N, C-alpha and C positions, 0 to 999 in steps of 0.2 A: 580501322582494323581492330578486331576483337581479340582479346587475350584468352588463351585456353584456360578454362575454369578447372581448378584443382578439386574435382569431386571426391578424390580419395581422402583428402584431408578432412573434408566435410563429413564423409562417411565415418571416418575413424573418430572424429570428435563427437559426433552424435552417438556413436557406439559407446564411447567412454561415459557420456552423460547419461545414457540409458542404463548403464551398469550402476551408476550412482543412484538413479531413480529406483531401480530394482532393490538396491540395498536398503533404501528408506522405506520402500513398500513392504519389505520383509518385517519391519517393526510392527505395524498393525496386524500383520499375519500372525505373528507370535502372540500379540495381545488378544486376538480373536480366540485363540485356543486357550489362553490363560483364563479368560472370562467366560468361556463356553459359548461364545457368540456363534450363531448359525452360519455366518458368512466367512468362516475361516477358509473354506474351500475356494470361494471366489477370489479371496486375496492371494491364496497360494497359486492359483492358476494365473492370475494377473501378474504376480511376481515372476513366475516362470516364463511367461510369454515375453515380458519386458527384458528379462535376462537373456533369453535366446536371441531376440532381435538385436539387442545390444552387442552380443558376442559375434553375430553374423556381420553386423556393420563394422565392428573392429577388424574382423577378418578381411572384409572387402578392402578396407583402407590400410592394410598391414604394411604396404611399401610406400606409404605417403611420406612426403617430406615433413620435417618437424615443424617448420615455421608456418603460422597461419597468417596469410596476407590480409590486407585491409578489406578486400572484396569478400573473401571467404568469411572473415570475421563478422562483417555486417550481416551476411546471410545467416550464419549460425545463430547470432544473437536474435535476429528478427524472427526466426522460425523455431527457436528452441522452446518457446512457450507453447507453440502449437504441437510440437512433437511430444513434449512432456504431458500436455493435456490429453492427447490422443491415447496415450497409455495410462495416464492417471485416471481417466474416466472409467477404465475397465472395472475396478472394484465396485463403483457405484452401480454400473449397469448389470454386471454379472451377479451381484448379490441381490438384485431386485430392490435395493434401497431407492433407486430412481428407475422408473420403468421406461423412459424414453431416452434415445440418444441425445436429443436436444437438451433435456434437463441434465443429463450426465455431463455433457460437454459444458453447459453453462456453469454448473457447480464447480467443475474442475478448473476451468479458466478463471472463474471468480476467485478461486483459491490461489492459484499460481500468480495471478496478477495482483493479489492482495486487495481486491475490491471488497470482498466479504458480503456481497449480495447473495442471498440463498433462495432456492426454489423449493426447499423443504419446509412444509407447513408446520410440522411438529418434530423438531430436532431431538426432543427428549425421548422419542421412541426409537431413535437410531441406535445401533450397536456401538459398543466401545471402539471397535475397529474402525467403523465409518467415521465416528467423531474424531478419532485420533488422526485418520488420514486427511480429513479436512484441515485440521490444525497443521499437519506436516506440510501439506501443499502450500499453505500460506507462509509457513516458516521458511521453506525453501525459496519461495518466490520473493520473500521480503528482502533479504540481503542480495538476492540475485543468484539464480542458478549458475550464471556465468562466473561470478566471483568465487563461488564454491568450486567450480570446475577449474578455475585458474590455480586454486590452491592444491588441487590433486592431479590436474592434467600432466604435470611433469612426471608423475608416476607411470603414465601411459606413453611417455616419450613425446609429449606435445607441448609446444609453447603457447602462452596465453595472453601476450601483451595486447594484441589487437582485440581479443575478446573482452578484456578488462576495459579498454578504452571505449569500446562500443557500448558496453553495458552500463558503466557507472554514470549515473544521471547528473544533470546540472550543467552549468556553464563550463566547468573545468573539473578535473579529477586530480587527486594528490597521491603521490607515492610516499608511503610511510617508511619504506625500506628500499635499498637499491634494487632488490629483486622483486619483481611484480608478484610472484607467487608468495613471497614473504609478506607483502602488503596484504594480499587476500587472506592469508592465514591470521594476520593480526586483526583484521576486520571480523573474521568469523570467530576468533577467540573472544573478542568483545561481545559479539552477538550471543554466543553460547553463555558467557558469564552473566549478561543481563537477564537472559531467559531463566537461568538457574536461580539467580537471586530473587527474581519476581516470584518464581514458583515457591521458593522457601517462605517468602513473606505471605503469600496468599494462603499457603498451608497453615502458617502460624496464626493467621487471623481467622481461621475456621473453615476455609474452603476445602472440599474433598481433594485429595492428591491428584486424581485423574483430571478433574475439572481445572485444578490449578495449573497443571502442565499444559492443557489445551488452551486455556486463556492466556497463559504467559507466552506461548508460541504466537498466538494471534496478536497479542499486544506488541511484542517486539517487532513483529513483521508489519505492524500497523495495518492488520488485515480486518479483524472484527468478527470472524466466525466465533460463535459462542456455543456452548453445550446446552444452553437454556433458551427456551422460547422468548423469555423476557430479557434476554441479554443479561446485564448486571443490575437490572432494576430492583431485584428482590434481595440483593446482598447488602450487608451493613456498610456503614460509613468507612470503616477501616479498609475494607477491601476496595471500595470505590476510590478512596484517596490513593491507595497503592497503585491501582491500575492507571489512574490519571497521571501520577508522577512518571510511571514508566512509559506511558504514551508520549508525554512531553520529552523524555530523554530520547526516545526512539525517533523523534522528529529532528533531532540535532545531527549535524554532520558527524558520522562515526569517527572520522579522522580527528575532529576536535575533541571527541570524548576520549580517544586514545591519548592525545597530548595531555589532557587533564589527568588521566590516570597515571601518566608518566611523571607527574609532578610539574607540569607546565600549564597551570591554569590561566596564565596571562594570554595564551593563544586563544583559548575559548572566550575569555572576556573581551579581547580586542577584535575578535572576528565580527565583521560588520553584519554578515548574514545572520549570525546567531543573535545579535542584538535586535535585528528586525523581527526575527522569529519570536523571541521571548516577548518583545513589545506587543506583537500581535496577540499572543496568549494572554498577556496582562490586560490589554484593552478589551478583548473579547470577554474575559472573565468578569471584568468590572462592569461592562455594559449589561451582561446577562444577570449578574448578581443584583445590581440596582433595579433592573426591570422586574425580576422575579420577586424581590423583597417588597418593592413598592406595590406591585399589583396584588400579590397574595396576602399582604399585610394590611393595606389601606384601601385599595380599590375594590378587590373582591369582597362582597358582603360577608362571606363566611369567615374571612380572615380576622378583621378587627372585632367582630361580634363574638367569636369563640374566645378570644383573649379576654374580652371584657367580662364575659360570663364566667370564665375560669377564675377570675380574681387575681391572676398573676400576669400582668401585662409584660413585665420585664422578662420573665422566663419565657413567655410565649414569643416575644420579639426576638430574643436571643436564639431560640430554636429555629425560628423562621430564617434568621440571618445565616445560621450555619447551613441549613438546608439549601437556601438560595445560593450560597457561595459554593457548596460542594457540587451541586448540579450544574452550576455555571462553569466551574473549572473543568469538570468531567466532560461536559458537552462541547466546550470550546476546544479542549485537547482532542476529542474524538473527531470534531469537524475539521480542524486545521491540519492535524496529522494524517487525516484520511483513514483513521482506524475504524470509525463507524460503530463502536460500542455505544450502548445507551444506558444511562443511569435513571432516565426518566423519558417519558414520551413527550418530546417537545411540541408535537402537534396539538397537545392539549393546552399549551401555553398561549398567551396572547399572540395574535398573528404577527405583530411587529417583531417579536422575539424570534419566532421560528423562521421568519424571512431573514433576520440577521444571522441565524445559524446557517441558513442556506448560502448566504454571501461568503461566510468564512470557508465554505467548502472549496471555493475557487483558489484559495491561497496555497495550501500545502505546507510541507515542512521545509527543512533546509536541503540543499543539494548534498548528495552523498549520504542521505539518510534513507530509511526504508519507506518514507512517506511519499504519497502521490501529490497531485495538484501542480500548480504552476511553478512553485518553489519561490522562496523569499528572495533569492539572489536576483531572479528575473524581475520580480515585482520592484525591487529596489532600483535596478538599472532602468526599468521602464519609467518609474517615477522621476528619477534623476534626469533622464533624457527628455521627458515631458517638460520639466522645469527649465532645462537648458534651452529648449526650443522656444518656450515662452519668453525667456530672458533675451534671447537673440532677436525676437520680434521688436523689443524695445531698444536693444543695443546691437544693431546688425553687424558691427565690426568687432564685437567682443569675442575673445577666444576663451571658451569655457569647456575645458575637457571634463569628461565624466570620470569620476574616480570611485574606486571601490577598494576597501581596505587600504586606503592611502595611495593606491597606484592608479595611474590613468589607464582607462580601458581603450583598447583598439577599436576602430570603427567596425571591424569584423565582428567583434563580440556584441557590440550594440545592435548591429544588423541582424545577428543571430537571434537575439532576444526579440526584436521587433517581428521577425519572420515567425518565430515560435508563437508569439501572441496571436498573430494573424491566423495561422493554421489551427491553433487551439480553438479559437472562436468559430472558425469555418467548419471544423468537424462537429462542434456542438450544434451549429445551425442545421447542417445536413442531417444529423441524427434526430434532431427535433422534428424535422419535416417527415422523416420516415416513421417515427413513433406516432405522430399524429395521424399519418396515413393508416397506421395499424389499429387505430381506434383509441389511442390514449389521449386524455385531455391535454390541452396546451400547457397548463401549469405543471402537471406531472411529467409531461414529455420533456420540458426544459430542465426540470430538476433531475430527472434520471439521466439525461445526457451529460449534465455537469458532473453528476455522481459517477457516471461510467468512465469518462475520460480522466477524472481526478482520482479514480480508484477509491472512492469514498465508501460506497456501499449503501449507506442510508440516503434517503431522498425525502420527498414530501408526499402527503396524501396517503394512499394505500401502500405506498412503497417506503413509508417512513419507518422510524425505529420499531414500531409495533407491527409492521407488515412484512411481507416477503414478495418474491417475484414468481410465485407459483402460477399465477394467472396472467402473467405477462404474455402478450401474443407471441406465437412461435417465431415469426419473422423478426420481431423486435428482439427476441432473445439472441438470435444469431447476430444481428447487427450490434447488440450490446456487447457481445463477446469480442467483436472486432474493435469496438470503441475502447473496451478494457485493455486490449493488447496494445493499441496505439498509444493510449495514455501511459501504460506501464513502461513502454520503450521510448517515451519522450518524443514521439512523433517522427523525428527526423530519421531514426534508424529504420522505421518502416517505409517512409517515403523514399529513402535512398534506393530501396530495392527497385523502384519504378523509374529511377533516373538512368538514362542511357550512359551518362558520364561514368557511373560506377562500373559499368560493364565494358568500357572501352579501355584500351591500353593507354 
């Protein structure tokens, strides 16, 4: 027996969300007129359309009950990125910045999913309004449209517990306050604070204010959209170090960051996932630093010869060491946190190093962060379960519970992780076959599939840090947007929509 679906609450919730989107869309509309951009009219029309549709949806659901049930919650969360992208693509298409619906859809979904892959070949000719809207799409998608909505939906007479539970990624979620709306506001307060702090630092170190705002939004969202074709390759060390640090911070569980700012650093230090995550950053940075320093200082003929001819070997080696460490740290943070910024084109490095960068893209940040990827809590549980199974082969009667943060995990959690790993790889395999069928080479097909589901953005070959997706096949672009969505929603939220169990009483 099927239960009657409460379409009114869905309509009312989407109406409220579209009003929020219209509010944010109005910001680049104002910026367009301030800078004299020619696409101010396109943004004004897009804002008005989004506002009207949101108001109509609110009107349709005016008598809906306040509570959002689990079924409606999953539907709203799974489809909200599609709804937001449908309206979010309007400024790109109406302004003529992107001339096809496919490219407009791809760019918008890439923004909201925080993948950061772009179809724009020359972003530096784009207007200020377009560049700001790209950054805002990522900024909204980073923390999660739903978490934002939970903070403000009470103003519209709507509850948001089911939305928060369905959106917050990872094995578990944590309430920082007895009221879920207060938790969402704490998370967003931290999000805004980090964005503002990075903006000030980037401005202080010489970046233009507009560029600083856009890059800060993309950093904290772990998105990767830049206002420059070369990403951050042409900026100085101070700016690159600043962005690297904030990428690292954005990959940490935001709840742990809040505890740290509340004067409870022990929670952050003792959190097992944070230790796995930071260890991954340290190992990745160390491997790349050593690899870059050894290759460009001793193996590459130009390296040692230039230092020998300069007559200052010590200073030359020191400069190489700093360069190697900076690019290693930046690239590791960009890959592991799925931000996708670039301080150097790693495709020009030795093959072994860019393959290592590619492997780091699988990992992701911590659960409860804005990062994509598998997440370190799942990697840790997967590794511990693999070790336990190997130990049981030797000692069949041994009782070896899997513990995380000192507590034994239920079999349900372990099964969830194993199932997630299976579906993660299965989706990559399916995407690879489709991309190859579209004419993409096997290596690039595999790399872009991993990049898509992990919301990383950067890939290998022509889709690496110096490339873009402008020439990506049309069918592949639509498939990639689906892969982005599935990855952003952590797979199960999307798959549940196709489960009959969710739709039965």
